[in-house]
C-alpha positions as CSV (number, residue, x, y, z in Angstrom):
1,M,177.4,-33.4,81.3
2,K,179.8,-34.2,79.3
3,T,180.7,-34.2,75.5
4,T,182.3,-36.0,72.9
5,P,183.8,-34.3,70.2
6,F,181.2,-35.7,68.1
7,T,178.1,-34.3,70.4
8,N,177.1,-31.0,67.6
9,K,177.1,-34.1,64.9
10,H,175.0,-36.0,66.3
11,I,172.5,-33.4,67.3
12,A,172.3,-31.6,64.4
13,L,171.5,-34.9,62.2
14,G,168.7,-34.6,64.4
15,A,169.9,-38.3,66.6
16,K,167.6,-38.8,70.2
17,M,170.0,-37.8,72.7
18,H,170.2,-39.0,76.3
19,E,172.6,-38.9,79.6
20,F,175.4,-42.0,79.5
21,A,177.8,-42.6,81.9
22,G,177.7,-38.5,82.2
23,Y,178.6,-38.0,78.2
24,N,175.9,-36.3,76.3
25,M,175.3,-39.4,74.1
26,P,172.9,-40.0,71.1
27,I,170.3,-43.2,71.8
28,E,169.0,-43.3,68.0
29,Y,168.7,-41.3,64.5
30,S,167.0,-43.0,62.4
31,G,165.4,-46.0,64.9
32,I,166.8,-49.0,66.4
33,T,165.8,-51.5,64.2
34,D,166.9,-50.0,60.9
35,E,170.2,-48.9,62.1
36,H,170.6,-52.7,63.7
37,M,169.5,-54.0,60.4
38,T,172.6,-51.3,58.9
39,V,175.3,-53.2,61.0
40,R,174.4,-56.5,60.4
41,N,174.2,-56.3,57.0
42,G,176.1,-53.1,55.9
43,V,178.4,-50.3,58.0
44,G,177.2,-48.6,60.4
45,V,179.4,-46.0,63.0
46,F,179.4,-45.3,66.5
47,D,180.7,-43.0,68.8
48,V,182.8,-44.4,72.0
49,S,184.4,-41.6,72.8
50,H,183.3,-42.1,75.9
51,M,185.0,-45.3,76.4
52,G,188.5,-44.8,79.2
53,E,191.8,-45.7,78.2
54,F,194.9,-45.7,80.5
55,W,198.7,-46.4,79.7
56,V,201.1,-48.8,82.2
57,K,204.4,-48.6,81.0
58,G,207.1,-49.2,82.6
59,P,209.5,-51.8,83.8
60,N,206.6,-53.4,85.8
61,A,203.9,-53.3,84.2
62,L,203.4,-57.2,83.0
63,A,203.6,-57.2,86.8
64,F,201.0,-55.3,87.8
65,L,198.9,-56.5,84.5
66,Q,199.3,-59.6,86.0
67,K,198.1,-59.0,89.4
68,V,194.9,-56.9,88.5
69,T,193.7,-59.7,85.4
70,S,192.2,-62.4,85.3
71,N,193.6,-63.4,81.9
72,D,196.6,-64.5,81.1
73,V,198.8,-61.1,79.7
74,S,202.1,-62.7,79.3
75,V,201.2,-64.1,76.2
76,L,199.5,-61.3,74.6
77,P,201.8,-60.8,71.6
78,L,202.6,-56.8,70.2
79,G,200.0,-55.4,67.8
80,K,197.2,-58.5,69.8
81,A,194.5,-57.2,72.3
82,Q,193.0,-59.5,74.7
83,Y,189.4,-59.4,76.1
84,S,189.9,-59.3,80.0
85,C,188.2,-58.2,83.4
86,F,189.3,-56.8,86.9
87,P,188.6,-59.5,89.6
88,N,187.3,-57.5,92.7
89,G,189.3,-59.2,95.7
90,K,185.5,-61.0,96.6
91,G,185.0,-62.9,93.7
92,G,183.2,-60.1,91.9
93,I,184.0,-57.8,88.7
94,V,185.2,-54.7,88.7
95,D,184.2,-54.5,85.0
96,D,185.8,-56.0,82.1
97,L,188.7,-54.6,79.6
98,L,190.1,-54.6,76.7
99,V,194.0,-55.1,76.7
100,Y,196.0,-54.5,74.0
101,H,200.5,-54.2,73.6
102,F,201.6,-51.8,72.4
103,E,205.5,-52.0,72.7
104,E,207.1,-53.7,75.9
105,N,206.6,-52.6,78.6
106,K,203.7,-50.0,77.3
107,Y,200.0,-51.9,77.2
108,L,196.5,-50.0,76.9
109,L,193.9,-50.5,78.6
110,V,189.6,-49.9,77.5
111,V,187.4,-49.7,80.0
112,N,183.9,-49.2,80.5
113,A,182.9,-45.5,80.4
114,S,180.2,-45.6,83.6
115,N,183.8,-47.3,84.9
116,I,186.1,-44.7,84.7
117,E,187.1,-43.6,87.9
118,K,185.8,-46.6,90.2
119,D,188.5,-48.5,87.3
120,W,192.0,-45.7,87.8
121,N,191.2,-46.1,91.7
122,W,191.4,-49.6,91.5
123,C,194.1,-49.7,89.3
124,V,196.2,-46.7,91.7
125,E,194.7,-48.5,95.1
126,N,196.2,-51.9,93.4
127,N,199.2,-50.7,91.7
128,T,201.4,-52.5,94.5
129,E,204.2,-53.4,92.4
130,G,205.2,-49.2,90.3
131,A,204.0,-49.3,87.4
132,E,203.6,-46.0,85.5
133,L,199.4,-45.4,84.4
134,E,198.1,-42.6,83.1
135,N,194.3,-41.9,82.6
136,A,194.3,-41.1,79.6
137,S,190.6,-40.8,79.0
138,D,190.1,-37.5,78.3
139,W,192.1,-37.7,75.6
140,M,191.3,-39.8,73.8
141,A,188.3,-40.2,71.1
142,Q,187.1,-43.7,69.2
143,L,184.7,-44.9,66.3
144,A,183.5,-48.0,66.0
145,V,182.8,-48.6,62.4
146,Q,180.8,-52.2,62.4
147,G,179.3,-53.9,59.6
148,P,180.1,-56.8,57.0
149,K,181.0,-53.5,54.8
150,A,183.6,-50.9,57.0
151,T,187.3,-53.1,56.4
152,E,186.5,-52.2,52.3
153,M,185.4,-49.1,53.0
154,L,188.0,-47.8,55.5
155,Q,190.8,-49.3,53.5
156,K,189.7,-46.6,51.4
157,L,191.0,-44.3,53.9
158,T,194.4,-45.6,55.0
159,G,197.5,-46.9,53.5
160,T,197.8,-50.3,56.8
161,D,195.8,-52.9,55.0
162,L,193.5,-53.9,57.0
163,S,193.2,-57.2,55.2
164,Q,196.9,-58.4,57.3
165,I,195.2,-56.8,60.8
166,P,193.7,-60.0,62.7
167,Y,191.0,-60.2,64.6
168,Y,191.7,-59.1,67.5
169,G,194.7,-57.4,66.3
170,F,195.7,-54.4,65.8
171,A,198.4,-51.5,63.9
172,V,199.0,-47.3,64.4
173,G,198.9,-45.8,60.8
174,D,197.7,-42.6,58.7
175,F,193.9,-42.3,58.4
176,A,192.1,-39.7,56.4
177,G,195.1,-38.2,56.3
178,V,195.7,-37.9,59.9
179,E,198.6,-39.6,61.2
180,N,199.3,-42.3,64.6
181,V,195.4,-44.0,64.4
182,I,195.0,-46.8,66.0
183,L,193.0,-49.3,63.7
184,S,192.1,-51.7,65.9
185,N,189.7,-54.9,64.7
186,T,187.6,-55.9,67.9
187,G,184.1,-54.3,68.3
188,Y,180.5,-54.9,70.3
189,T,178.6,-55.7,67.7
190,G,179.9,-59.3,66.1
191,A,179.1,-57.8,62.6
192,G,183.4,-57.3,61.5
193,G,184.8,-53.8,61.6
194,F,187.8,-51.7,62.8
195,E,187.6,-49.5,66.0
196,L,189.7,-46.4,65.6
197,Y,191.1,-44.4,68.0
198,F,192.6,-40.9,67.9
199,Y,193.2,-37.6,69.2
200,P,189.8,-35.3,70.0
201,E,190.8,-32.5,67.1
202,H,191.1,-34.6,64.7
203,G,187.0,-36.2,64.6
204,D,185.8,-33.9,63.1
205,K,188.1,-34.4,59.5
206,I,187.7,-38.2,60.5
207,W,184.1,-38.0,60.3
208,D,183.9,-36.5,57.4
209,A,185.7,-38.7,55.4
210,L,184.2,-41.4,56.6
211,F,180.6,-40.3,55.7
212,A,181.7,-39.0,52.2
213,T,184.2,-42.0,51.3
214,G,180.8,-44.3,53.4
215,A,178.1,-42.9,51.4
216,E,177.9,-45.6,48.3
217,F,178.5,-48.2,51.2
218,G,174.5,-46.9,53.0
219,I,176.6,-45.5,56.1
220,K,175.0,-44.1,58.7
221,P,175.5,-42.9,61.9
222,I,174.5,-45.7,64.4
223,G,172.8,-44.8,68.5
224,L,173.6,-46.2,71.6
225,G,170.2,-48.2,71.5
226,A,171.5,-50.6,68.3
227,R,174.7,-50.7,70.2
228,D,172.5,-52.5,72.7
229,S,170.4,-54.8,70.8
230,L,173.8,-55.8,68.5
231,R,175.8,-57.3,71.1
232,L,172.9,-59.1,73.1
233,E,172.2,-60.9,68.9
234,K,175.4,-61.6,69.4
235,G,175.2,-62.5,73.6
236,F,178.1,-60.4,74.0
237,C,178.0,-59.5,78.6
238,L,177.3,-55.7,79.0
239,Y,178.9,-54.5,82.4
240,G,176.1,-53.4,84.6
241,N,174.2,-55.8,83.2
242,D,175.1,-58.9,82.9
243,I,178.0,-58.8,85.0
244,D,179.3,-56.7,88.0
245,D,180.3,-56.4,91.3
246,T,178.3,-59.5,92.6
247,T,179.5,-61.7,89.1
248,S,182.1,-63.6,89.2
249,P,184.0,-64.7,85.6
250,I,183.1,-67.7,86.0
251,E,179.5,-68.1,87.0
252,A,178.9,-65.5,84.0
253,G,180.5,-67.9,81.5
254,L,184.0,-66.3,81.2
255,G,186.6,-68.9,82.6
256,W,188.3,-68.3,79.1
257,I,189.5,-64.7,80.3
258,T,190.1,-66.6,83.4
259,K,193.6,-68.4,83.4
260,F,195.5,-69.8,86.4
261,A,198.7,-69.8,85.2
262,D,202.5,-70.6,86.6
263,G,203.0,-67.6,88.5
264,K,200.1,-65.1,87.6
265,N,198.9,-64.7,91.5
266,F,196.0,-62.9,90.3
267,I,193.3,-61.1,92.1
268,D,190.2,-64.0,93.0
269,R,192.8,-66.3,92.0
270,S,192.1,-68.7,94.6
271,L,188.6,-68.3,95.4
272,L,187.4,-68.6,91.6
273,E,189.6,-71.7,91.5
274,K,187.4,-73.4,94.0
275,Q,184.7,-72.3,92.0
276,K,186.3,-73.9,88.4
277,A,187.0,-77.4,90.1
278,E,183.9,-77.1,92.4
279,G,181.5,-75.7,90.6
280,V,178.6,-73.0,90.7
281,S,175.6,-72.9,92.2
282,R,174.3,-70.8,88.8
283,K,175.3,-69.7,85.4
284,L,174.6,-67.2,82.6
285,V,173.2,-68.7,80.0
286,R,171.6,-67.6,76.5
287,F,168.0,-68.4,75.6
288,E,164.5,-67.9,73.3
289,L,162.0,-66.8,73.7
290,K,159.3,-69.7,71.8
291,E,156.0,-67.5,72.6
292,R,156.3,-63.5,71.3
293,G,157.1,-61.9,74.1
294,I,160.3,-59.6,75.2
295,P,162.3,-60.5,78.2
296,R,163.1,-56.9,80.4
297,H,166.2,-57.1,82.6
298,E,165.1,-58.6,86.5
299,Y,162.0,-60.2,85.3
300,S,161.9,-63.7,87.2
301,I,163.2,-67.2,85.0
302,V,161.1,-70.4,86.3
303,N,160.8,-73.3,85.5
304,E,157.3,-76.0,84.2
305,T,156.1,-76.1,88.2
306,G,156.8,-72.0,88.7
307,D,159.4,-71.5,90.9
308,V,161.7,-69.0,90.2
309,I,165.3,-70.3,88.7
310,G,166.5,-66.9,88.0
311,V,167.1,-63.8,86.9
312,V,167.2,-62.0,82.6
313,T,169.4,-59.7,83.4
314,S,169.6,-58.3,79.0
315,G,166.2,-58.8,76.8
316,T,165.6,-57.5,74.2
317,M,162.7,-58.2,70.4
318,L,165.2,-59.2,66.6
319,P,164.5,-56.8,64.6
320,D,164.1,-58.7,62.1
321,T,162.9,-61.7,63.1
322,K,160.8,-60.5,66.3
323,K,161.8,-63.1,68.1
324,G,162.4,-62.1,71.9
325,I,166.3,-63.4,73.7
326,G,167.7,-62.2,76.3
327,M,170.6,-63.1,78.8
328,G,169.8,-64.3,82.4
329,Y,171.2,-66.2,85.8
330,V,169.6,-69.4,86.6
331,Q,170.8,-72.4,88.6
332,A,172.9,-75.2,87.3
333,A,170.6,-77.0,86.5
334,Y,169.1,-75.5,83.7
335,S,171.6,-74.2,82.3
336,K,172.6,-76.1,79.6
337,P,172.0,-75.6,76.4
338,G,168.3,-76.8,75.4
339,S,166.7,-77.1,78.7
340,V,163.0,-75.3,79.1
341,V,162.9,-72.3,81.3
342,Y,159.9,-70.1,81.3
343,I,160.4,-65.9,81.5
344,Q,157.5,-64.5,83.6
345,I,156.2,-61.3,81.2
346,R,152.6,-60.1,81.9
347,N,151.9,-62.6,85.1
348,K,152.2,-65.2,82.0
349,N,154.9,-68.0,81.9
350,L,156.5,-67.5,78.7
351,E,158.2,-71.1,77.5
352,A,162.1,-70.5,76.0
353,I,164.9,-72.3,75.1
354,V,168.7,-72.3,76.4
355,V,171.2,-71.8,73.8
356,K,175.0,-71.0,72.9
């Protein structure tokens, strides 16, 4: 298994470790419930150094990105990031990703850890524009510092004014005595905070500074278990569960990152344009159980007469309210907020409501 610059830190802290995307990663430390609430109410640190990073450079960088990504990179200002996806040429999704605009003709793509090799091969195979591509995944570490107290805490460690970095904006500056750290106002929790990108050799220095400075804020390390429950509570998609090579961005409710701009002839444009115009037969929805239970991946979703109308893609029980929530694909007729559906759990059909 691969390791991150922080693997020894996790083990020393007593984290429950498990393989994820080929890496030895922390699943939980103090428990998913405690870690979830720490991020919701305070500040927590996630090791996300397993994520992939590709540089796209040169005079043909924009043309390449306009072809391989669904969103409109031409309108992305310098210093801003954009959520997007790679359409796969068959109506599905190769991966979802972030596109950062660093300089004119210089972009950074951040992709999912489990898809690094797949995404890299996809980019190389489709680079008929001749953009300069560099796979920097092994030379970049990343920590996500998330929660309502994150920005105040982080400000103590940098001379960069974090209040001037808008949501989905970023800056490059000093942090904890380390130069050229990318400070990105992004995250996968919906709780606010920043994601920090830096060279792996600075990992110990940055980690130690975070926990020394964050002590007064109640900072804790957070594992992948709470990362999943937090993103699900916010309604963020997880590749491999809620979106994959068989789901279109239109079905997944990602029409907002699928831009049919003039001159943007991206992969699958005509197919996705047709889906948007004519509608799709199934849609990804968020739901809340009205009865006690935990929806799980691949549980059936049925209607009032017990007919199968869809499938759960992600599900959990919220730590504070103990309410079962989830996401899943259902027939389009049942996709409107307020629709009543039922989740099959242990041969029982438990009532659920589709929510925004």
